[in-house]
C-alpha positions as CSV (number, residue, x, y, z in Angstrom):
1,X,-107.5,117.6,-38.0
2,X,-110.6,115.5,-37.6
3,X,-112.5,114.4,-40.7
4,X,-116.0,113.0,-41.1
5,X,-116.5,109.9,-43.3
6,X,-119.6,107.7,-44.1
7,X,-120.2,104.0,-44.6
8,X,-123.3,102.3,-45.8
9,X,-124.3,99.1,-43.9
10,X,-126.8,96.3,-44.7
11,X,-129.7,95.5,-42.5
12,X,-128.5,92.4,-40.8
13,X,-128.1,91.3,-37.1
14,X,-124.4,92.4,-37.0
15,X,-122.0,94.2,-39.3
16,X,-118.3,94.5,-39.0
17,X,-116.8,97.8,-40.0
18,X,-113.1,98.6,-40.4
19,X,-112.5,102.2,-39.2
20,X,-109.9,104.2,-37.3
21,X,-109.8,103.2,-33.6
22,X,-110.5,106.7,-32.5
23,X,-113.7,107.0,-34.7
24,X,-116.7,108.6,-33.0
25,X,-120.1,107.9,-34.5
26,X,-121.8,111.3,-35.1
27,X,-124.9,110.4,-37.0
28,X,-126.9,107.5,-38.4
29,X,-129.6,107.9,-41.1
30,X,-131.3,106.6,-44.2
31,X,-129.7,107.5,-47.5
32,X,-131.2,106.1,-50.6
33,X,-132.8,103.2,-48.7
34,X,-129.5,102.3,-47.1
35,X,-128.4,102.7,-43.5
36,X,-125.6,105.3,-43.4
37,X,-123.2,105.8,-40.5
38,X,-121.2,109.0,-40.3
39,X,-118.1,109.0,-38.1
40,X,-115.4,111.5,-37.1
41,X,-111.8,110.5,-36.7
42,X,-108.2,111.7,-36.8
43,X,-106.8,108.9,-39.1
44,X,-105.6,106.7,-36.3
45,X,-104.7,103.0,-36.6
46,X,-107.5,100.8,-38.0
47,X,-109.7,98.5,-36.0
48,X,-112.8,96.4,-36.6
49,X,-115.9,97.4,-34.8
50,X,-119.2,95.5,-34.7
51,X,-122.5,97.2,-35.1
52,X,-125.6,95.3,-34.0
53,X,-128.9,96.2,-35.6
54,X,-132.1,95.6,-33.6
55,X,-135.7,96.2,-34.8
56,X,-138.2,98.0,-32.5
57,X,-139.6,95.5,-30.0
58,X,-136.6,93.1,-30.3
59,X,-134.6,92.3,-27.1
60,X,-131.2,94.1,-26.6
61,X,-128.5,92.0,-24.9
62,X,-126.9,93.5,-21.9
63,X,-123.6,95.3,-22.4
64,X,-124.5,97.2,-25.6
65,X,-124.7,101.0,-26.0
66,X,-127.1,102.8,-28.4
67,X,-125.3,104.7,-31.1
68,X,-128.4,105.8,-33.2
69,X,-131.7,104.9,-34.7
70,X,-132.9,105.2,-38.3
71,X,-136.3,104.9,-39.9
72,X,-136.7,103.1,-43.2
73,X,-140.2,103.1,-44.6
74,X,-142.3,101.3,-41.9
75,X,-139.2,99.9,-40.0
76,X,-137.1,101.6,-37.3
77,X,-133.7,100.1,-36.8
78,X,-131.7,100.7,-33.6
79,X,-127.9,100.5,-33.9
80,X,-125.7,99.4,-30.9
81,X,-122.1,98.6,-30.2
82,X,-120.5,96.7,-27.3
83,X,-120.1,99.0,-24.3
């Protein structure tokens, strides 16, 4: 049975997160001034995934897919993964 979990990530260029390989990002948002990523999974084997954070107006390298955006005060952060 799927479960939804949450991780908080810092605002930096890239962040590595250990999560089940079958995890599907379902939402990103601001929670208490931290970026939160909610993901659904079935407790499969763990893998490390890299999330890239780009500010509005910053270039996005080819080969990345958008997984969500979040507004924090005057900034909007756009989260991507490798496609």
